[in-house]
ChimeraX commands (.cxc) that place a marker at each C-alpha (Angstrom):
marker #1 position 0.00,0.00,0.00 radius 0.5
marker #1 position 1.40,3.41,-0.92 radius 0.5
marker #1 position 2.06,6.10,1.66 radius 0.5
marker #1 position -0.96,8.23,2.46 radius 0.5
marker #1 position -1.26,11.65,3.98 radius 0.5
marker #1 position -3.66,11.27,6.90 radius 0.5
marker #1 position -5.47,14.08,8.68 radius 0.5
marker #1 position -5.90,13.81,12.45 radius 0.5
marker #1 position -7.65,16.02,15.01 radius 0.5
marker #1 position -7.01,16.43,18.72 radius 0.5
marker #1 position -9.81,17.89,20.85 radius 0.5
marker #1 position -8.73,18.62,24.43 radius 0.5
marker #1 position -9.11,21.63,26.71 radius 0.5
marker #1 position -5.73,21.02,28.39 radius 0.5
marker #1 position -2.86,22.60,26.41 radius 0.5
marker #1 position -0.23,20.30,27.95 radius 0.5
marker #1 position -2.26,17.21,27.05 radius 0.5
marker #1 position -2.81,18.48,23.50 radius 0.5
marker #1 position 0.95,18.92,23.10 radius 0.5
marker #1 position 1.65,15.46,24.51 radius 0.5
marker #1 position -0.89,13.79,22.23 radius 0.5
marker #1 position 0.36,15.77,19.21 radius 0.5
marker #1 position 3.99,14.76,19.75 radius 0.5
marker #1 position 3.22,11.11,20.44 radius 0.5
marker #1 position 0.96,10.77,17.38 radius 0.5
marker #1 position 3.48,12.47,15.11 radius 0.5
marker #1 position 6.17,10.09,16.33 radius 0.5
marker #1 position 4.00,6.97,16.06 radius 0.5
marker #1 position 3.05,7.73,12.46 radius 0.5
marker #1 position 6.64,8.64,11.60 radius 0.5
marker #1 position 7.89,5.26,12.82 radius 0.5
marker #1 position 5.37,3.68,10.46 radius 0.5
marker #1 position 6.62,5.85,7.59 radius 0.5
marker #1 position 3.26,7.56,7.24 radius 0.5
marker #1 position 2.84,11.28,6.74 radius 0.5
marker #1 position 0.21,12.94,8.88 radius 0.5
marker #1 position -1.35,16.39,9.35 radius 0.5
marker #1 position -2.53,17.08,12.89 radius 0.5
marker #1 position -4.95,19.85,13.92 radius 0.5
marker #1 position -5.59,20.75,17.56 radius 0.5
marker #1 position -8.78,22.17,19.08 radius 0.5
marker #1 position -9.24,23.47,22.66 radius 0.5
marker #1 position -12.92,22.52,22.85 radius 0.5
marker #1 position -15.72,20.64,21.12 radius 0.5
marker #1 position -17.29,23.81,19.76 radius 0.5
marker #1 position -14.21,24.86,17.75 radius 0.5
marker #1 position -13.89,21.34,16.34 radius 0.5
marker #1 position -17.52,21.33,15.18 radius 0.5
marker #1 position -17.02,24.73,13.55 radius 0.5
marker #1 position -14.12,23.27,11.56 radius 0.5
marker #1 position -16.26,20.31,10.47 radius 0.5
marker #1 position -19.10,22.58,9.38 radius 0.5
marker #1 position -16.59,24.65,7.39 radius 0.5
marker #1 position -15.66,21.55,5.41 radius 0.5
marker #1 position -12.57,20.24,7.22 radius 0.5
marker #1 position -12.27,16.45,7.27 radius 0.5
marker #1 position -10.34,14.19,9.62 radius 0.5
marker #1 position -9.50,10.51,9.26 radius 0.5
marker #1 position -9.19,10.04,13.02 radius 0.5
marker #1 position -10.16,12.28,15.95 radius 0.5
marker #1 position -8.63,11.93,19.41 radius 0.5
marker #1 position -11.27,13.31,21.75 radius 0.5
marker #1 position -11.02,14.16,25.43 radius 0.5
marker #1 position -14.14,13.14,27.34 radius 0.5
marker #1 position -14.06,15.61,30.21 radius 0.5
marker #1 position -14.13,19.18,28.91 radius 0.5
marker #1 position -15.88,22.36,30.07 radius 0.5
marker #1 position -18.88,23.31,27.99 radius 0.5
marker #1 position -19.70,20.41,25.70 radius 0.5
marker #1 position -18.04,17.19,26.86 radius 0.5
marker #1 position -16.64,14.64,24.46 radius 0.5
marker #1 position -19.42,12.07,24.66 radius 0.5
marker #1 position -22.11,14.71,24.18 radius 0.5
marker #1 position -20.27,16.05,21.14 radius 0.5
marker #1 position -19.93,12.56,19.67 radius 0.5
marker #1 position -23.65,11.91,20.19 radius 0.5
marker #1 position -24.51,15.12,18.32 radius 0.5
marker #1 position -22.23,14.07,15.48 radius 0.5
marker #1 position -23.82,10.64,15.25 radius 0.5
marker #1 position -27.32,12.16,15.33 radius 0.5
marker #1 position -26.29,14.42,12.44 radius 0.5
marker #1 position -25.13,11.39,10.50 radius 0.5
marker #1 position -21.40,12.04,10.79 radius 0.5
marker #1 position -19.34,8.86,10.91 radius 0.5
marker #1 position -16.00,10.32,11.98 radius 0.5
marker #1 position -13.67,7.80,13.61 radius 0.5
marker #1 position -13.37,8.83,17.24 radius 0.5
marker #1 position -10.79,7.70,19.77 radius 0.5
marker #1 position -11.62,8.79,23.30 radius 0.5
marker #1 position -8.66,9.93,25.38 radius 0.5
marker #1 position -9.27,9.88,29.12 radius 0.5
marker #1 position -8.13,8.56,32.49 radius 0.5
marker #1 position -11.76,7.87,33.39 radius 0.5
marker #1 position -11.95,4.17,32.61 radius 0.5
marker #1 position -15.35,4.14,34.28 radius 0.5
marker #1 position -16.66,6.09,31.29 radius 0.5
marker #1 position -15.78,3.41,28.74 radius 0.5
marker #1 position -19.26,1.88,28.95 radius 0.5
marker #1 position -20.95,5.29,28.49 radius 0.5
marker #1 position -18.81,5.99,25.44 radius 0.5
marker #1 position -19.82,2.78,23.65 radius 0.5
marker #1 position -23.18,4.29,22.68 radius 0.5
marker #1 position -21.36,6.55,20.20 radius 0.5
marker #1 position -19.53,3.61,18.58 radius 0.5
marker #1 position -15.98,4.94,19.03 radius 0.5
marker #1 position -13.03,3.55,17.12 radius 0.5
marker #1 position -11.08,3.21,20.36 radius 0.5
marker #1 position -10.48,4.29,23.93 radius 0.5
marker #1 position -7.01,5.40,25.09 radius 0.5
marker #1 position -5.87,6.12,28.63 radius 0.5
marker #1 position -3.89,9.35,28.97 radius 0.5
marker #1 position -1.65,7.72,31.53 radius 0.5
marker #1 position -0.73,4.99,29.01 radius 0.5
marker #1 position -1.19,7.03,25.83 radius 0.5
marker #1 position 1.76,5.80,23.81 radius 0.5
marker #1 position 1.14,2.11,24.54 radius 0.5
marker #1 position -2.63,2.27,24.02 radius 0.5
marker #1 position -2.53,4.52,20.95 radius 0.5
marker #1 position 0.12,2.31,19.35 radius 0.5
marker #1 position -2.49,-0.45,19.12 radius 0.5
marker #1 position -5.20,1.96,17.96 radius 0.5
marker #1 position -3.05,3.30,15.13 radius 0.5
marker #1 position -2.17,-0.20,13.93 radius 0.5
marker #1 position -5.89,-1.03,13.94 radius 0.5
marker #1 position -6.65,2.21,12.07 radius 0.5
marker #1 position -4.06,1.51,9.36 radius 0.5
marker #1 position -5.33,-2.04,8.96 radius 0.5
marker #1 position -8.89,-0.72,8.64 radius 0.5
marker #1 position -7.79,1.77,5.98 radius 0.5
marker #1 position -6.04,-1.04,4.13 radius 0.5
marker #1 position -9.18,-3.18,4.16 radius 0.5
marker #1 position -11.31,-0.25,3.05 radius 0.5
marker #1 position -8.91,0.56,0.24 radius 0.5
marker #1 position -11.14,-1.06,-2.34 radius 0.5
marker #1 position -14.01,1.20,-1.35 radius 0.5
marker #1 position -12.06,4.47,-1.17 radius 0.5
marker #1 position -11.76,7.08,-3.90 radius 0.5
marker #1 position -8.62,9.22,-3.81 radius 0.5
marker #1 position -9.61,12.75,-4.81 radius 0.5
marker #1 position -7.14,15.55,-5.46 radius 0.5
marker #1 position -9.02,18.83,-5.08 radius 0.5
marker #1 position -7.36,22.26,-5.07 radius 0.5
marker #1 position -4.05,20.88,-3.91 radius 0.5
marker #1 position -5.57,18.67,-1.21 radius 0.5
marker #1 position -5.52,14.88,-1.21 radius 0.5
marker #1 position -8.83,13.61,0.15 radius 0.5
marker #1 position -9.71,9.98,0.81 radius 0.5
marker #1 position -13.44,9.59,0.24 radius 0.5
marker #1 position -15.37,6.43,1.02 radius 0.5
marker #1 position -17.67,5.59,-1.86 radius 0.5
marker #1 position -20.66,5.98,0.44 radius 0.5
marker #1 position -19.76,9.64,1.01 radius 0.5
marker #1 position -19.96,10.50,-2.69 radius 0.5
marker #1 position -23.51,11.50,-3.67 radius 0.5
marker #1 position -22.88,12.39,-7.30 radius 0.5
marker #1 position -20.28,13.80,-9.65 radius 0.5
marker #1 position -21.03,16.36,-12.33 radius 0.5
marker #1 position -18.99,17.87,-15.12 radius 0.5
marker #1 position -18.88,21.64,-15.58 radius 0.5
marker #1 position -16.52,23.07,-18.14 radius 0.5
marker #1 position -13.04,21.64,-17.69 radius 0.5
marker #1 position -13.61,20.51,-14.12 radius 0.5
marker #1 position -15.59,17.79,-12.40 radius 0.5
marker #1 position -17.34,18.46,-9.10 radius 0.5
marker #1 position -17.86,15.91,-6.34 radius 0.5
marker #1 position -20.96,16.40,-4.19 radius 0.5
marker #1 position -20.19,14.78,-0.86 radius 0.5
marker #1 position -22.12,14.03,2.33 radius 0.5
marker #1 position -21.84,16.75,5.01 radius 0.5
marker #1 position -19.98,19.10,2.65 radius 0.5
marker #1 position -21.75,22.38,1.89 radius 0.5
marker #1 position -19.57,23.06,-1.14 radius 0.5
marker #1 position -18.78,20.59,-3.91 radius 0.5
marker #1 position -15.16,19.48,-4.35 radius 0.5
marker #1 position -13.63,20.36,-7.75 radius 0.5
marker #1 position -11.04,18.26,-9.53 radius 0.5
marker #1 position -9.23,18.53,-12.84 radius 0.5
marker #1 position -9.37,14.80,-13.40 radius 0.5
marker #1 position -11.37,13.94,-16.50 radius 0.5
marker #1 position -14.88,12.56,-16.30 radius 0.5
marker #1 position -13.75,9.66,-18.49 radius 0.5
marker #1 position -11.21,8.61,-15.87 radius 0.5
marker #1 position -13.66,9.09,-13.00 radius 0.5
marker #1 position -16.34,7.10,-14.79 radius 0.5
marker #1 position -13.86,4.31,-15.52 radius 0.5
marker #1 position -13.10,3.99,-11.81 radius 0.5
marker #1 position -16.62,4.38,-10.42 radius 0.5
marker #1 position -19.06,2.87,-12.88 radius 0.5
marker #1 position -18.49,-0.68,-11.63 radius 0.5
marker #1 position -18.82,0.45,-8.01 radius 0.5
marker #1 position -22.46,1.47,-7.95 radius 0.5
marker #1 position -22.31,4.76,-9.87 radius 0.5
marker #1 position -24.67,5.25,-12.79 radius 0.5
marker #1 position -24.65,7.87,-15.55 radius 0.5
marker #1 position -28.10,9.45,-15.50 radius 0.5
marker #1 position -27.20,12.26,-17.89 radius 0.5
marker #1 position -24.14,13.19,-19.93 radius 0.5
marker #1 position -21.51,14.34,-17.46 radius 0.5
marker #1 position -23.40,13.24,-14.31 radius 0.5
marker #1 position -22.62,10.09,-12.29 radius 0.5
marker #1 position -24.87,9.31,-9.34 radius 0.5
marker #1 position -24.38,6.88,-6.45 radius 0.5
marker #1 position -27.27,4.42,-6.66 radius 0.5
marker #1 position -27.52,4.39,-2.86 radius 0.5
marker #1 position -28.30,8.12,-2.90 radius 0.5
marker #1 position -31.38,7.72,-5.10 radius 0.5
marker #1 position -34.85,8.11,-3.61 radius 0.5
marker #1 position -37.17,8.35,-6.64 radius 0.5
marker #1 position -36.60,7.69,-10.34 radius 0.5
marker #1 position -39.04,9.71,-12.47 radius 0.5
marker #1 position -39.56,9.90,-16.21 radius 0.5
marker #1 position -36.95,12.55,-16.85 radius 0.5
marker #1 position -35.45,13.28,-13.44 radius 0.5
marker #1 position -34.10,11.64,-10.28 radius 0.5
marker #1 position -34.77,12.75,-6.73 radius 0.5
marker #1 position -31.98,12.05,-4.28 radius 0.5
marker #1 position -32.31,11.34,-0.57 radius 0.5
marker #1 position -30.77,14.73,0.24 radius 0.5
marker #1 position -33.46,16.51,-1.80 radius 0.5
marker #1 position -31.37,17.23,-4.89 radius 0.5
marker #1 position -32.93,16.76,-8.31 radius 0.5
marker #1 position -30.85,15.45,-11.21 radius 0.5
marker #1 position -31.87,15.18,-14.86 radius 0.5
marker #1 position -32.43,11.75,-16.38 radius 0.5
marker #1 position -31.82,11.45,-20.12 radius 0.5
marker #1 position -34.82,9.78,-21.77 radius 0.5
marker #1 position -32.60,7.66,-24.00 radius 0.5
marker #1 position -30.84,6.34,-20.91 radius 0.5
marker #1 position -33.92,5.91,-18.74 radius 0.5
marker #1 position -34.71,2.23,-19.42 radius 0.5
marker #1 position -31.14,1.02,-19.05 radius 0.5
marker #1 position -30.68,3.24,-16.01 radius 0.5
marker #1 position -33.68,1.68,-14.24 radius 0.5
marker #1 position -32.52,-1.84,-15.09 radius 0.5
marker #1 position -29.02,-1.19,-13.75 radius 0.5
marker #1 position -30.46,0.40,-10.61 radius 0.5
marker #1 position -32.73,-2.60,-9.95 radius 0.5
marker #1 position -29.84,-4.99,-10.50 radius 0.5
marker #1 position -27.70,-3.13,-7.97 radius 0.5
marker #1 position -30.55,-3.02,-5.45 radius 0.5
marker #1 position -31.27,-6.74,-5.78 radius 0.5
marker #1 position -27.58,-7.54,-5.38 radius 0.5
marker #1 position -27.42,-5.38,-2.25 radius 0.5
marker #1 position -30.47,-7.09,-0.72 radius 0.5
marker #1 position -28.98,-10.54,-1.35 radius 0.5
marker #1 position -25.84,-9.55,0.53 radius 0.5
marker #1 position -27.59,-8.30,3.65 radius 0.5
marker #1 position -27.81,-10.96,6.38 radius 0.5
marker link #1:1,2 radius 0.2
marker link #1:2,3 radius 0.2
marker link #1:3,4 radius 0.2
marker link #1:4,5 radius 0.2
marker link #1:5,6 radius 0.2
marker link #1:6,7 radius 0.2
marker link #1:7,8 radius 0.2
marker link #1:8,9 radius 0.2
marker link #1:9,10 radius 0.2
marker link #1:10,11 radius 0.2
marker link #1:11,12 radius 0.2
marker link #1:12,13 radius 0.2
marker link #1:13,14 radius 0.2
marker link #1:14,15 radius 0.2
marker link #1:15,16 radius 0.2
marker link #1:16,17 radius 0.2
marker link #1:17,18 radius 0.2
marker link #1:18,19 radius 0.2
marker link #1:19,20 radius 0.2
marker link #1:20,21 radius 0.2
marker link #1:21,22 radius 0.2
marker link #1:22,23 radius 0.2
marker link #1:23,24 radius 0.2
marker link #1:24,25 radius 0.2
marker link #1:25,26 radius 0.2
marker link #1:26,27 radius 0.2
marker link #1:27,28 radius 0.2
marker link #1:28,29 radius 0.2
marker link #1:29,30 radius 0.2
marker link #1:30,31 radius 0.2
marker link #1:31,32 radius 0.2
marker link #1:32,33 radius 0.2
marker link #1:33,34 radius 0.2
marker link #1:34,35 radius 0.2
marker link #1:35,36 radius 0.2
marker link #1:36,37 radius 0.2
marker link #1:37,38 radius 0.2
marker link #1:38,39 radius 0.2
marker link #1:39,40 radius 0.2
marker link #1:40,41 radius 0.2
marker link #1:41,42 radius 0.2
marker link #1:42,43 radius 0.2
marker link #1:43,44 radius 0.2
marker link #1:44,45 radius 0.2
marker link #1:45,46 radius 0.2
marker link #1:46,47 radius 0.2
marker link #1:47,48 radius 0.2
marker link #1:48,49 radius 0.2
marker link #1:49,50 radius 0.2
marker link #1:50,51 radius 0.2
marker link #1:51,52 radius 0.2
marker link #1:52,53 radius 0.2
marker link #1:53,54 radius 0.2
marker link #1:54,55 radius 0.2
marker link #1:55,56 radius 0.2
marker link #1:56,57 radius 0.2
marker link #1:57,58 radius 0.2
marker link #1:58,59 radius 0.2
marker link #1:59,60 radius 0.2
marker link #1:60,61 radius 0.2
marker link #1:61,62 radius 0.2
marker link #1:62,63 radius 0.2
marker link #1:63,64 radius 0.2
marker link #1:64,65 radius 0.2
marker link #1:65,66 radius 0.2
marker link #1:66,67 radius 0.2
marker link #1:67,68 radius 0.2
marker link #1:68,69 radius 0.2
marker link #1:69,70 radius 0.2
marker link #1:70,71 radius 0.2
marker link #1:71,72 radius 0.2
marker link #1:72,73 radius 0.2
marker link #1:73,74 radius 0.2
marker link #1:74,75 radius 0.2
marker link #1:75,76 radius 0.2
marker link #1:76,77 radius 0.2
marker link #1:77,78 radius 0.2
marker link #1:78,79 radius 0.2
marker link #1:79,80 radius 0.2
marker link #1:80,81 radius 0.2
marker link #1:81,82 radius 0.2
marker link #1:82,83 radius 0.2
marker link #1:83,84 radius 0.2
marker link #1:84,85 radius 0.2
marker link #1:85,86 radius 0.2
marker link #1:86,87 radius 0.2
marker link #1:87,88 radius 0.2
marker link #1:88,89 radius 0.2
marker link #1:89,90 radius 0.2
marker link #1:90,91 radius 0.2
marker link #1:91,92 radius 0.2
marker link #1:92,93 radius 0.2
marker link #1:93,94 radius 0.2
marker link #1:94,95 radius 0.2
marker link #1:95,96 radius 0.2
marker link #1:96,97 radius 0.2
marker link #1:97,98 radius 0.2
marker link #1:98,99 radius 0.2
marker link #1:99,100 radius 0.2
marker link #1:100,101 radius 0.2
marker link #1:101,102 radius 0.2
marker link #1:102,103 radius 0.2
marker link #1:103,104 radius 0.2
marker link #1:104,105 radius 0.2
marker link #1:105,106 radius 0.2
marker link #1:106,107 radius 0.2
marker link #1:107,108 radius 0.2
marker link #1:108,109 radius 0.2
marker link #1:109,110 radius 0.2
marker link #1:110,111 radius 0.2
marker link #1:111,112 radius 0.2
marker link #1:112,113 radius 0.2
marker link #1:113,114 radius 0.2
marker link #1:114,115 radius 0.2
marker link #1:115,116 radius 0.2
marker link #1:116,117 radius 0.2
marker link #1:117,118 radius 0.2
marker link #1:118,119 radius 0.2
marker link #1:119,120 radius 0.2
marker link #1:120,121 radius 0.2
marker link #1:121,122 radius 0.2
marker link #1:122,123 radius 0.2
marker link #1:123,124 radius 0.2
marker link #1:124,125 radius 0.2
marker link #1:125,126 radius 0.2
marker link #1:126,127 radius 0.2
marker link #1:127,128 radius 0.2
marker link #1:128,129 radius 0.2
marker link #1:129,130 radius 0.2
marker link #1:130,131 radius 0.2
marker link #1:131,132 radius 0.2
marker link #1:132,133 radius 0.2
marker link #1:133,134 radius 0.2
marker link #1:134,135 radius 0.2
marker link #1:135,136 radius 0.2
marker link #1:136,137 radius 0.2
marker link #1:137,138 radius 0.2
marker link #1:138,139 radius 0.2
marker link #1:139,140 radius 0.2
marker link #1:140,141 radius 0.2
marker link #1:141,142 radius 0.2
marker link #1:142,143 radius 0.2
marker link #1:143,144 radius 0.2
marker link #1:144,145 radius 0.2
marker link #1:145,146 radius 0.2
marker link #1:146,147 radius 0.2
marker link #1:147,148 radius 0.2
marker link #1:148,149 radius 0.2
marker link #1:149,150 radius 0.2
marker link #1:150,151 radius 0.2
marker link #1:151,152 radius 0.2
marker link #1:152,153 radius 0.2
marker link #1:153,154 radius 0.2
marker link #1:154,155 radius 0.2
marker link #1:155,156 radius 0.2
marker link #1:156,157 radius 0.2
marker link #1:157,158 radius 0.2
marker link #1:158,159 radius 0.2
marker link #1:159,160 radius 0.2
marker link #1:160,161 radius 0.2
marker link #1:161,162 radius 0.2
marker link #1:162,163 radius 0.2
marker link #1:163,164 radius 0.2
marker link #1:164,165 radius 0.2
marker link #1:165,166 radius 0.2
marker link #1:166,167 radius 0.2
marker link #1:167,168 radius 0.2
marker link #1:168,169 radius 0.2
marker link #1:169,170 radius 0.2
marker link #1:170,171 radius 0.2
marker link #1:171,172 radius 0.2
marker link #1:172,173 radius 0.2
marker link #1:173,174 radius 0.2
marker link #1:174,175 radius 0.2
marker link #1:175,176 radius 0.2
marker link #1:176,177 radius 0.2
marker link #1:177,178 radius 0.2
marker link #1:178,179 radius 0.2
marker link #1:179,180 radius 0.2
marker link #1:180,181 radius 0.2
marker link #1:181,182 radius 0.2
marker link #1:182,183 radius 0.2
marker link #1:183,184 radius 0.2
marker link #1:184,185 radius 0.2
marker link #1:185,186 radius 0.2
marker link #1:186,187 radius 0.2
marker link #1:187,188 radius 0.2
marker link #1:188,189 radius 0.2
marker link #1:189,190 radius 0.2
marker link #1:190,191 radius 0.2
marker link #1:191,192 radius 0.2
marker link #1:192,193 radius 0.2
marker link #1:193,194 radius 0.2
marker link #1:194,195 radius 0.2
marker link #1:195,196 radius 0.2
marker link #1:196,197 radius 0.2
marker link #1:197,198 radius 0.2
marker link #1:198,199 radius 0.2
marker link #1:199,200 radius 0.2
marker link #1:200,201 radius 0.2
marker link #1:201,202 radius 0.2
marker link #1:202,203 radius 0.2
marker link #1:203,204 radius 0.2
marker link #1:204,205 radius 0.2
marker link #1:205,206 radius 0.2
marker link #1:206,207 radius 0.2
marker link #1:207,208 radius 0.2
marker link #1:208,209 radius 0.2
marker link #1:209,210 radius 0.2
marker link #1:210,211 radius 0.2
marker link #1:211,212 radius 0.2
marker link #1:212,213 radius 0.2
marker link #1:213,214 radius 0.2
marker link #1:214,215 radius 0.2
marker link #1:215,216 radius 0.2
marker link #1:216,217 radius 0.2
marker link #1:217,218 radius 0.2
marker link #1:218,219 radius 0.2
marker link #1:219,220 radius 0.2
marker link #1:220,221 radius 0.2
marker link #1:221,222 radius 0.2
marker link #1:222,223 radius 0.2
marker link #1:223,224 radius 0.2
marker link #1:224,225 radius 0.2
marker link #1:225,226 radius 0.2
marker link #1:226,227 radius 0.2
marker link #1:227,228 radius 0.2
marker link #1:228,229 radius 0.2
marker link #1:229,230 radius 0.2
marker link #1:230,231 radius 0.2
marker link #1:231,232 radius 0.2
marker link #1:232,233 radius 0.2
marker link #1:233,234 radius 0.2
marker link #1:234,235 radius 0.2
marker link #1:235,236 radius 0.2
marker link #1:236,237 radius 0.2
marker link #1:237,238 radius 0.2
marker link #1:238,239 radius 0.2
marker link #1:239,240 radius 0.2
marker link #1:240,241 radius 0.2
marker link #1:241,242 radius 0.2
marker link #1:242,243 radius 0.2
marker link #1:243,244 radius 0.2
marker link #1:244,245 radius 0.2
marker link #1:245,246 radius 0.2
marker link #1:246,247 radius 0.2
marker link #1:247,248 radius 0.2
view
């Protein structure tokens, strides 16, 4: 697997703890020959502001006990909003492990044993990324390398010389200079259908297929070319039937 640039977040109200976690994570990823960008936040509110502004993080190390909004409350709000960020709780309160499970965290690390505990979490994270590799789309957008899970991509549309990715929980679409031909070649056998020239839609995002348009689950309306309509419906039904057969 090639080296990836991962984006991590640290959310902790204690400046000394933020520094400790930052340095340990940087070192742990360096020993694994992985490049990493780490952002630090002094509270849950500032972290949520960053998310709402479009920042994305592959892994978030979250303190549980913080003034204002505590870590578990913040994670619950994120889950309610549909965000699936990987969260690792960082705390010395082992008695809160059970309470944290409701938010389906990726891990729980004790501050007093941070390096030892996080070493295991990072290995698990890298193994998870490796396994998910087949369902990840590497997007280069405005100088940023973004790893998108296929489920995050709602649809892709071509405008002029650029293609725009419409992604879950992103207010603005993500532009790329990669050609639609290349994008289509990578996505069309992974559940993405061409409903109109220059528009690829994730079949899982579709709510209603009309005569000449498609309504998506997020409320968006996309055009459906009449000459493509029959084949589009057949491909959609095939994908849906295949998905149902693989749900146990």
